[in-house]
N, C-alpha and C positions, 0 to 999 in steps of 0.2 A: 236258284243255283244254275239252272241251264242258261239263263240270261247272262250270268256272270261269266260262264265259260265262253259264251259267244263274244262278250266284250273282250275277254282276254285274248281270244283268237284274233279279233279285229285289231286289238292293240299290237299284237305280234306282227300282223300283216303291215300295219302302219309303220312299225319300227323298221322293217326291211325295205319298204317301198318309198319312204319319204325322208327328206332331210329334216333337220332340227326345227327349222322355221315352220314348216308345214305341220309337223307333229305338235308344236306349241299351239298353233291355231286350232288344230283338231281337238285338243284336250278341252278347249274352251266350249266346244259345241256339244258336249255330253250333258244331258239334263235328266234329272229324275222326275218322272211324271207323278201325278196324284196317286196312281195305283202302285207306285213304288218301282215301276219298271224304268230302266235306263233307255233314253232315246237320243240318237245322234241327229242333231238339227242340220241337215244338209244345206238348207237355204242360208242359214247363218254362216256355215263354213264357206260357202261360195262367196257371200258378201265380204267376209273377212279377207279372203284371198284377193278379190278384186280391189278392195279398199287398200290393202297393203301394196299392191302393184301401183296404184295411183299415187300413194304416198311416196314410194321409191322414185317414181318418175318426177314428182314435184321436187324431190331433193336433188335431182340432177340438173336443175337450172344452172346456167353459167352466169356468174356475176363478178363484181369487183371484190377481191378477197379482203380488201381493207375497209370498204364502206358497206359491203353486203348488198349494194345495189345490183339488181338484175339487169343484164344487158338486153337491149331490144335487138335481138338477132334472129336469124333464120332458125338456128338450133333451138332457141327457146320457143319460137313460134310453133315449130314441129312438136315439141313436148306438149304445148297447150292443146294442139289439135288431137294428139294421141290421148291425153287425159280426158278431153271432152268426148271423144269417140268411145272410150271405155265407160265413162259415166252414163252416156246415152244408151249404149248397147245393153249394159247390165242393170241400168236403173239405179245406180249407186251414186249418192251425193258425196262430195268432198267432205 
């Protein structure tokens, strides 16, 4: 009972502090342990956030709108470097 109240309080805090995208990721990270207690997996939450950032950066490549070919440009090279930096720093694979 006390744990459920704590989860409700945390949910209320999340509701006021985060946008819908963050809240959606946070709800994925609650797990019930073998003893029945709820646990928030902070590592999984961080990995989801970083993975989503990388995904959004990947979507911002510039290319030909008719063929879908990605341009070899300085802009796209910068995105590649940023994605690689995030992956290396946080140890997250694409």
